[in-house]
Structure formats: structure tokens, C-alpha cells
C-alpha positions as CSV (number, residue, x, y, z in Angstrom):
1,M,0.0,0.0,0.0
2,G,1.2,3.5,-0.8
3,K,2.2,6.1,1.7
4,K,0.0,9.2,2.3
5,I,1.9,12.4,1.7
6,W,1.1,15.9,3.1
7,P,-0.5,18.1,0.5
8,S,1.8,21.1,-0.1
9,G,-1.1,23.5,0.6
10,I,-1.0,23.0,4.3
11,Q,2.7,23.6,4.8
12,K,2.0,27.3,5.6
13,G,-0.3,26.3,8.4
14,L,0.2,22.9,10.0
15,A,3.8,22.3,9.0
16,H,4.7,25.8,10.4
17,V,3.1,25.0,13.7
18,L,4.6,21.5,14.0
19,G,8.0,22.3,12.5
20,I,7.7,19.3,10.1
21,K,7.1,18.6,6.4
22,S,5.2,15.4,6.4
23,P,4.7,12.3,8.6
24,Q,5.7,9.2,6.7
25,G,4.4,5.6,6.8
26,K,0.6,6.3,7.1
27,P,-1.1,3.8,4.8
28,A,-3.8,5.2,2.5
29,S,-7.0,3.4,1.9
30,A,-9.0,4.0,-1.2
31,D,-12.2,2.9,0.4
32,A,-11.6,4.5,3.8
33,D,-14.8,5.7,5.5
34,I,-13.6,9.3,5.8
35,D,-16.4,11.7,5.9
36,D,-15.7,14.6,3.5
37,D,-13.3,17.0,2.0
38,L,-11.6,20.1,3.3
39,P,-11.7,23.2,1.2
40,T,-8.7,23.9,-1.0
41,T,-6.0,25.8,0.8
42,N,-3.9,28.6,-0.6
43,G,-0.8,27.4,-2.4
44,G,-1.9,23.9,-3.1
45,E,-4.8,21.4,-3.4
46,L,-5.9,19.3,-0.5
47,K,-7.0,15.9,-1.9
48,I,-10.7,15.1,-1.6
49,H,-11.6,12.0,0.5
50,P,-14.6,9.8,-0.2
51,D,-17.7,11.1,1.6
52,M,-19.0,9.2,4.5
53,E,-22.8,9.2,4.2
54,P,-24.6,9.3,7.6
55,N,-27.2,6.7,8.4
56,E,-30.0,7.7,6.0
57,E,-32.5,5.4,7.8
58,L,-32.5,7.7,10.8
59,Q,-35.1,10.4,10.3
60,P,-34.7,13.8,12.1
61,V,-37.4,14.6,14.6
62,E,-39.1,17.9,14.7
63,P,-37.7,20.0,17.5
64,E,-40.0,21.7,19.9
65,A,-40.1,25.5,19.8
66,F,-37.1,26.8,21.7
67,I,-36.4,30.5,21.7
68,P,-34.4,31.6,24.8
69,D,-35.4,35.1,25.7
70,T,-31.9,36.6,25.8
71,E,-32.6,40.0,24.2
72,A,-35.2,41.0,26.8
73,D,-32.6,41.1,29.5
74,G,-30.2,43.1,27.4
75,H,-27.5,40.4,27.5
76,I,-25.9,41.4,24.2
77,L,-22.4,42.4,23.3
78,P,-21.7,46.1,22.7
79,D,-20.3,47.3,19.4
80,T,-16.8,47.5,20.7
81,L,-14.7,45.6,23.3
82,S,-14.6,48.0,26.2
83,L,-14.2,47.4,29.9
84,S,-15.8,50.6,31.1
85,F,-19.0,50.2,33.2
86,S,-21.2,52.8,34.9
87,H,-20.8,50.9,38.2
88,A,-17.0,50.2,37.8
89,K,-16.2,52.7,40.6
90,T,-17.8,50.4,43.2
91,K,-15.0,49.5,45.5
92,I,-14.0,45.8,45.8
93,K,-10.7,44.7,47.1
94,P,-8.9,41.5,48.0
95,S,-9.4,41.9,51.8
96,D,-13.1,41.7,51.2
97,F,-12.6,38.0,50.7
98,K,-11.1,35.1,52.8
99,I,-9.3,32.3,51.0
100,L,-10.4,28.8,52.1
101,K,-8.9,26.4,49.6
102,V,-7.0,26.1,46.4
103,L,-9.2,24.6,43.7
104,G,-6.9,24.5,40.7
105,Q,-3.9,26.1,38.9
106,G,-3.2,26.9,35.3
107,S,-0.3,28.4,33.4
108,F,-1.2,31.9,34.2
109,G,-3.0,31.9,37.6
110,K,-4.7,30.0,40.4
111,V,-8.3,29.4,41.3
112,Y,-9.3,29.7,45.0
113,L,-12.4,28.9,47.0
114,V,-13.1,32.1,48.9
115,R,-15.7,33.5,51.3
116,H,-17.0,37.0,50.9
117,L,-16.8,38.6,54.3
118,R,-19.8,40.9,53.8
119,D,-22.5,38.3,53.3
120,Q,-20.5,35.0,53.9
121,S,-21.2,33.9,50.3
122,V,-18.8,31.4,48.8
123,Y,-17.2,31.9,45.4
124,A,-14.4,30.7,43.1
125,M,-11.8,33.4,42.6
126,K,-9.3,33.3,39.7
127,V,-6.1,35.2,40.6
128,M,-3.6,36.2,37.9
129,R,-0.3,38.0,38.2
130,K,0.0,40.9,35.8
131,D,3.7,40.3,35.1
132,V,3.0,36.7,34.2
133,L,0.2,37.7,31.8
134,V,2.4,40.3,30.1
135,K,5.3,38.0,29.8
136,G,3.1,35.2,28.4
137,D,1.3,37.6,26.0
138,Q,-2.0,36.8,27.7
139,V,-3.3,40.3,28.4
140,E,-5.7,40.3,25.5
141,H,-7.1,36.8,26.4
142,T,-7.7,37.9,30.0
143,V,-9.4,41.1,28.9
144,T,-11.6,39.1,26.5
145,E,-12.6,36.6,29.3
146,R,-13.6,39.4,31.6
147,F,-15.5,41.2,28.8
148,I,-17.5,38.1,27.6
149,M,-18.3,36.9,31.1
150,S,-19.6,40.3,32.2
151,H,-21.9,40.8,29.1
152,L,-23.4,37.4,28.6
153,E,-25.7,35.4,30.8
154,H,-27.0,31.9,30.3
155,P,-28.0,29.0,32.7
156,N,-25.1,26.9,31.4
157,L,-22.4,29.5,31.6
158,V,-20.5,30.3,34.8
159,R,-21.5,33.7,36.0
160,L,-19.0,36.4,36.9
161,R,-19.9,38.4,40.0
162,Y,-16.9,40.7,40.5
163,A,-13.7,41.6,38.7
164,F,-11.1,43.9,40.3
165,Q,-7.4,44.5,40.4
166,T,-4.4,45.7,42.4
167,S,-1.1,47.0,41.1
168,L,0.1,43.4,40.9
169,R,-2.9,41.1,40.2
170,L,-6.2,40.6,38.5
171,F,-9.1,39.0,40.2
172,L,-12.2,37.3,38.7
173,V,-14.8,36.2,41.2
174,M,-17.3,33.7,39.9
175,D,-20.1,31.4,41.2
176,Y,-18.6,28.3,42.9
177,Q,-19.7,25.2,41.0
178,R,-19.5,22.6,43.7
179,G,-19.9,19.6,41.3
180,G,-16.3,20.0,40.1
181,E,-14.7,19.6,36.7
182,L,-16.2,17.2,34.2
183,F,-12.6,16.1,33.7
184,Y,-12.4,14.9,37.3
185,H,-15.6,12.8,36.9
186,L,-14.5,11.4,33.6
187,K,-11.2,10.4,35.0
188,Q,-12.9,8.7,37.9
189,S,-15.5,6.8,35.8
190,G,-13.4,6.1,32.6
191,R,-16.5,6.8,30.5
192,F,-20.1,7.7,31.0
193,S,-23.4,6.0,30.1
194,E,-24.9,7.3,26.8
195,D,-27.9,8.7,28.7
196,R,-25.6,10.8,30.9
197,V,-23.6,12.0,27.9
198,K,-26.8,12.9,26.1
199,Y,-27.9,15.2,29.0
200,Y,-24.5,16.9,29.1
201,V,-24.2,17.3,25.4
202,A,-27.7,18.8,25.2
203,Q,-26.8,21.4,27.8
204,I,-23.5,22.2,26.0
205,T,-25.4,22.6,22.8
206,L,-27.6,25.2,24.4
207,A,-24.6,27.1,25.7
208,L,-22.8,27.0,22.4
209,E,-25.9,28.1,20.5
210,Y,-26.3,31.1,22.9
211,L,-22.6,32.1,22.4
212,H,-22.8,31.7,18.6
213,D,-26.1,33.7,18.5
214,H,-24.1,36.5,20.2
215,N,-21.2,36.1,17.7
216,V,-18.8,34.5,20.2
217,V,-16.8,31.4,19.3
218,Y,-15.7,29.5,22.4
219,R,-12.6,27.8,20.8
220,D,-11.5,25.6,23.8
221,L,-14.2,23.1,24.6
222,K,-12.8,20.3,26.7
223,P,-13.6,18.4,29.9
224,E,-11.3,20.7,32.0
225,N,-13.4,23.7,31.0
226,I,-16.7,22.2,31.9
227,L,-18.0,22.3,35.5
228,L,-21.0,20.7,37.2
229,D,-23.1,22.8,39.6
230,E,-24.5,21.4,42.9
231,N,-27.4,19.7,41.0
232,G,-25.3,18.2,38.3
233,N,-26.0,20.7,35.5
234,I,-23.3,21.8,33.0
235,Q,-21.5,25.1,33.4
236,L,-19.0,26.3,30.8
237,T,-16.1,28.3,32.2
238,D,-12.7,29.8,31.1
239,F,-13.4,32.1,28.2
240,G,-9.8,33.2,27.7
241,L,-9.5,31.7,24.2
242,S,-13.0,32.8,23.1
243,K,-13.3,35.1,20.2
244,P,-16.1,37.8,20.1
245,Y,-17.5,39.5,17.0
246,V,-17.3,36.5,14.8
247,T,-20.2,37.2,12.4
248,S,-19.3,34.9,9.6
249,K,-18.1,31.4,8.9
250,E,-14.6,32.8,8.4
251,G,-14.3,35.4,11.1
252,A,-11.3,34.0,13.0
253,K,-7.9,32.7,12.0
254,T,-5.7,32.3,15.1
255,F,-4.3,28.8,15.7
256,C,-5.4,28.0,19.3
257,G,-7.1,25.4,21.4
258,T,-6.2,22.1,22.9
259,P,-4.7,19.5,20.5
260,E,-7.2,16.7,21.0
261,Y,-10.1,18.9,20.2
262,I,-8.8,21.2,17.4
263,A,-10.8,21.2,14.2
264,P,-9.2,20.3,10.8
265,E,-9.8,23.8,9.3
266,T,-7.7,25.3,12.1
267,L,-4.8,22.9,11.3
268,V,-4.7,23.9,7.6
269,N,-4.4,27.6,8.4
270,K,-7.9,28.4,7.1
271,T,-10.1,31.1,8.5
272,Y,-12.9,29.6,10.5
273,G,-16.1,30.4,12.4
274,A,-18.4,28.7,15.0
275,S,-18.2,25.3,13.2
276,I,-15.0,24.6,15.1
277,D,-16.9,24.4,18.4
278,W,-19.2,21.8,16.9
279,W,-16.2,19.7,15.9
280,S,-14.9,20.0,19.4
281,L,-18.3,18.9,20.8
282,G,-18.2,15.9,18.6
283,T,-14.7,15.0,19.9
284,L,-15.8,15.6,23.5
285,T,-19.0,13.5,23.0
286,Y,-17.0,10.6,21.6
287,E,-14.6,10.9,24.5
288,M,-17.3,10.8,27.1
289,I,-18.9,7.7,25.6
290,V,-15.7,5.8,24.7
291,G,-13.1,7.1,27.2
292,L,-10.7,8.7,24.8
293,P,-11.0,11.3,22.0
294,P,-11.5,9.8,18.5
295,F,-8.1,10.8,17.1
296,Y,-6.0,10.7,20.3
297,D,-2.3,9.9,20.0
298,K,0.5,10.6,22.5
299,N,2.4,12.0,19.6
300,V,0.8,15.3,18.9
301,K,2.1,15.5,15.3
302,R,0.6,12.1,14.6
303,M,-2.7,13.1,16.2
304,Y,-2.9,16.2,14.0
305,W,-2.4,13.9,11.0
306,E,-5.2,11.6,12.2
307,I,-7.5,14.6,12.7
308,L,-6.9,15.6,9.1
309,N,-6.9,12.2,7.4
310,S,-8.6,9.5,9.5
311,R,-12.1,8.6,10.3
312,A,-13.5,7.9,13.8
313,R,-14.0,4.3,14.7
314,F,-17.1,3.4,16.7
315,P,-17.4,0.6,19.3
316,E,-20.3,-1.9,19.0
317,Y,-21.9,-0.7,22.2
318,M,-22.5,2.8,20.8
319,S,-26.1,3.3,19.6
320,P,-26.8,3.9,15.9
321,E,-28.2,7.3,16.7
322,A,-25.0,8.4,18.6
323,K,-22.8,7.1,15.8
324,D,-24.9,9.0,13.2
325,M,-24.7,12.3,15.2
326,L,-20.9,11.9,15.7
327,K,-20.4,11.3,12.0
328,R,-22.2,14.5,11.3
329,L,-20.3,16.5,13.9
330,L,-16.9,15.1,12.9
331,R,-17.2,16.0,9.2
332,K,-13.9,17.4,7.9
333,N,-15.7,20.0,5.8
334,P,-17.1,22.7,8.2
335,D,-19.8,23.7,5.7
336,K,-21.3,20.2,6.0
337,R,-20.9,19.9,9.8
338,L,-23.9,19.6,12.1
339,G,-24.8,22.8,14.0
340,A,-27.2,23.9,16.7
341,E,-30.4,23.4,14.7
342,G,-29.3,20.0,13.4
343,M,-28.3,19.0,16.9
344,R,-31.7,19.8,18.4
345,A,-33.5,18.0,15.6
346,H,-31.3,14.8,15.7
347,P,-33.0,11.5,16.7
348,W,-30.4,11.0,19.4
349,F,-32.1,13.8,21.4
350,A,-35.6,12.4,20.9
351,G,-37.6,13.0,24.0
352,I,-35.5,15.9,25.2
353,D,-37.7,18.9,26.2
354,W,-35.4,21.7,25.2
355,D,-37.5,24.4,26.9
356,R,-37.5,22.6,30.2
357,L,-33.8,21.8,29.8
358,Y,-33.1,25.5,29.4
359,R,-35.1,26.3,32.5
360,M,-33.1,23.7,34.5
361,E,-36.4,21.7,35.1
362,L,-35.1,18.3,34.1
363,T,-33.4,15.9,36.5
364,P,-29.7,15.5,35.8
365,P,-28.5,11.9,35.5
366,F,-25.9,12.5,38.2
367,R,-26.3,14.6,41.3
368,P,-23.1,15.4,43.3
369,Q,-23.2,14.2,46.9
370,L,-22.2,17.3,48.9
371,A,-21.8,18.0,52.6
372,D,-21.9,21.8,52.6
373,V,-21.3,24.9,50.5
374,T,-17.5,24.6,50.9
375,D,-17.3,20.9,49.9
376,V,-14.4,20.4,47.5
377,R,-14.5,16.6,47.1
378,Y,-15.0,16.8,43.3
379,F,-11.8,18.8,42.8
380,D,-8.3,17.3,42.5
381,P,-6.9,16.7,46.0
382,M,-3.5,17.7,44.6
383,F,-4.8,21.3,44.7
384,T,-7.3,21.2,47.5
385,K,-4.8,19.9,50.1
386,E,-2.3,22.6,49.1
387,V,-1.8,25.4,51.6
388,P,-2.6,28.8,49.9
389,R,0.5,30.9,49.7
390,D,1.4,34.3,48.2
391,S,3.9,34.5,45.4
392,V,6.7,37.1,45.7
393,V,7.0,39.6,42.9
394,P,10.5,41.0,42.4
395,D,11.1,44.8,42.6
396,S,12.3,44.8,39.0
397,V,8.9,43.4,37.9
398,L,7.1,46.0,39.9
399,H,9.0,48.8,38.1
400,N,8.3,47.3,34.7
401,L,4.6,46.9,35.4
402,N,4.2,50.6,35.8
403,D,4.4,50.9,32.0
404,T,1.7,48.3,31.4
405,Q,-1.0,49.3,33.8
406,A,-3.0,51.0,31.1
407,A,-3.7,47.7,29.5
408,F,-5.8,46.7,32.5
409,E,-7.7,50.0,32.8
410,G,-11.4,49.5,33.4
411,F,-11.0,45.8,34.6
412,T,-13.2,46.4,37.6
413,F,-16.8,45.0,37.4
414,V,-19.6,44.2,39.8
415,D,-22.6,42.1,38.8
416,K,-25.9,44.0,38.9
417,S,-27.3,41.5,41.4
418,Q,-24.6,42.4,43.9
419,L,-24.8,46.2,43.6
420,E,-27.7,46.9,46.0
421,A,-26.2,44.9,48.9
422,I,-22.8,46.6,48.4
423,R,-24.3,50.1,48.3
424,E,-26.2,49.3,51.5
425,G,-22.9,48.3,53.1
426,M,-21.3,51.6,51.8
427,A,-24.0,53.6,53.5
428,G,-23.6,51.7,56.8
429,S,-19.8,51.8,57.1
430,P,-18.2,53.9,54.4
431,A,-14.8,54.0,56.0
432,S,-14.5,50.2,56.0
433,I,-14.8,49.9,52.2
434,T,-13.2,53.0,50.8
435,I,-9.9,52.6,49.0
436,P,-7.7,54.9,47.0
437,E,-8.6,55.6,43.3
438,H,-5.4,53.9,42.2
439,P,-5.2,50.1,43.0
440,E,-3.4,49.3,46.1
441,H,-0.9,46.5,46.6
442,Q,-2.4,43.8,48.8
443,D,-0.7,40.5,49.2
444,I,-2.6,37.2,48.9
445,D,-1.5,36.5,52.5
446,A,-3.9,39.1,53.7
447,M,-6.8,37.0,52.4
448,I,-5.7,33.6,53.6
449,G,-7.9,32.3,56.4
450,S,-7.8,29.0,58.3
451,P,-9.0,26.4,55.8
452,I,-9.3,23.6,58.4
453,E,-11.5,25.7,60.6
454,E,-13.7,26.9,57.7
455,L,-14.4,23.4,56.4
456,D,-17.0,21.0,57.7
457,T,-15.3,18.1,59.5
458,R,-17.5,15.6,57.6
459,Q,-15.9,16.5,54.3
460,T,-14.1,13.7,52.6
461,Y,-11.7,13.7,49.6
462,R,-11.7,11.3,46.7
């Protein structure tokens, strides 16, 4: 059998990212069940693969009327990306919160479980050092995340309550989703039942549909970015890679995302739109049912080759309806890929009441077993057992940050639902909440409480 060679047209995109010309030794199959072709790329022709026809015996069901009333509440993106708000002068500072636990850590910050000292509410607080963001060229992503979370509201999106800053750090305070990361549950279970996957995918579909209707492409759908609330409902989080103002099928071009979930059009350096999120959902759905993404390989270069050239293989225990939907989601050609309307009409979702699902009136297939509002059992013990500590910022970094503070201007935000209580507090004890106009330097140490005393002794870790 012959060897499949990289088309020259993708060298500008994929080969540039990977630093390679072509993987060798991949056998070609003339009758391979590959779904469909990618568009021609600049500088060369990408060979057309035979089309994989979905199961024509499955007839789509008529979806029930489902029109979320998002416009009535004014949750729409403004014409320009701006961080200015009429209530941005409301004073929120690190010492208003007490750190209880570490929930997780990424490349550019940590997430803490915190208690608001004013009303004792519990939140998740994402803390990022400005110097790390500047060095990692992540300022734009951070501003985008704050912008999107403060403008859009949906039952399946994590809600931002506060955003504020000091001279050294940025703080995003969000609702604490006690059910933990979907990644944690998937790691514990290996894979989920199809009924459980169906419920999660339906809620993710609603969230993606809402984002796309507001011209936002999510771009990083994966188990680590999906949380469960205390009832077991899906909550999308981490909008750092999201792209606003994508009004067409070709509104974005940045190569970004997580390798296992990247769509083919991104790999070949083509402009893309919301269709990449549906590819990622197909990959995620397959992973939840089977246990691994459909094109997974420890070798990232080989995995990219598989994404571009191979077909997904389905186990016998997967239902025909699930197979059919995944074939439609994992089409190489984004123009032929399933979208929100097709998802809600697909037979796999027969019996789903989309209106009740949106209103959170359906019973989730899994309900977290929780002791109290500070229960962290569904988060990785590697983080939750860690003692919160402040990080020292060198004096040289402090000096350099003075030149970049303008990039974070207007970051402060208070959710409308929190304003009245805060204003009442201001009227009662103004001296206790007044801070200077310019952000002050407050160490994380000032927020750290006594985690053992704050947590219920019945709490267990898994």
C-alpha cells in the first residue's frame, strides 16, 4: 500500500506549527470511510476524500419550539470591546474575601475557594499576576474573558460576580460550581453512560448556541473547562480563548485550542467560524462515551495527521443514533458539519424537552453528593490539600509593570445582582470599604484564612 503524503497547501499552516514537512508511513486506503473533503488551501490542493454518508435510515425529529429570551434582559455584546461600566467605581478589594482552599492552577493563575466577608457567600476566585500575563502575552485573552463573562448570561455559563485588580494582580470572582470539573468525573469513571452523555451534550449545545447567537466562538471546549453545579448541571467556564464579534463562517484565524479537540480547518491555516466548536463537541461527546478522543495519540504530530486524514471508529456498544450524530459533527468540511439546529433535531435527542432543559427543570443523570457549601470533594486533592501561599513579585517586575497598567484599565466589574447589597454596606460603614482611586498593593497573605476551621469536618476527599 502507498504512503499518504502531506498536501503542499497545508505547509503554511500545520507544518509551520509543527515544524515538520510530512509524517511518513501512514497507509492510504482508497475505500476509507472518511467523511468529506476540506476546502482547497492557498498554495496547493488538498486531496478530496470519499464522503461518509450518515445513516440515511434515521429520520430527524421535529424539535419543539425553543427560543431563549436573551434579548429581553439586554445580554448582548456592545459594538466595541470596552471594559468601562457605569458601576465600575464600586470598591471591591482582596481583603473583602477570605481564601479557604486552592481549587486549581493553570499556566497563568490559580483558582481559590473564597468567602465574601460581607455576606459570607462562597465563590471561586481566579487570581492572575499581571507580570506573568504580560510575559506570556495573555493580556488580550484575559481582557476578553472578563469582557465576555460580564456581558453574557446563560443558565449553562459560569456567572461572573466581581472583577477587580491591584497593582500586581487581576481577580475574577465567579459562582462556585461545587460539582467539580467534568474532567475529574470522567477520570474517575473512565467513561459515562450514553444517557448521561446525552444530557451533558444537550446542555452544552444550548450554551454554544447562545454564544454563537451572540457572535462568540468558544474555541476551547474540553472536559477541563466544563463544571457541574451542585445539582449536576453543566456550566462552561474559562473564556480566555473565546473570540467575540465572529459574524461569519470565516471570522477568525488564530491557531489556538487544545490539540485533541482542534478542528481540521484550524490545522490547515484556514479562517474559521463557529463550526470549530461543533467539531470539538463531537470530539468531547466521543470521549465521554468511549473514554478517549477519537483521534488521540500521545504523539501530537501524529494526532494532527489523524484529525486531518482519518475517520473515527465506533465501538459496537454505541447506539446507531449516537454514531450518526458523531459522523455529522466530525465532518472534515465545516460547511457540512452539524450545527445547533441540526443537533436539536437529531434523533439521538428524541424525548428531550429543550424548553425545560433551558429552565433547568429536568433531573440530571448524576447529582453530586455534597456536605456543605465549601465541599471540594470533586476537585483534585493535589490542589485542595495545598496550603494557599502568596507569590513574591521581584522589585524589578514592579518597576516594569508601571508601564503596562494602562492595558488593564477598566477591569473592575460588579454584577448587577450584587450592587444593591454593596451600596447598603457603603451607606452603613463607608470608612471600611473606601480605598484609593489607584489600585493598592495587597498580598494574597492578607486574604488567607484558616481552611481547616472553615471546612466541615464531615468533608471527605476522593
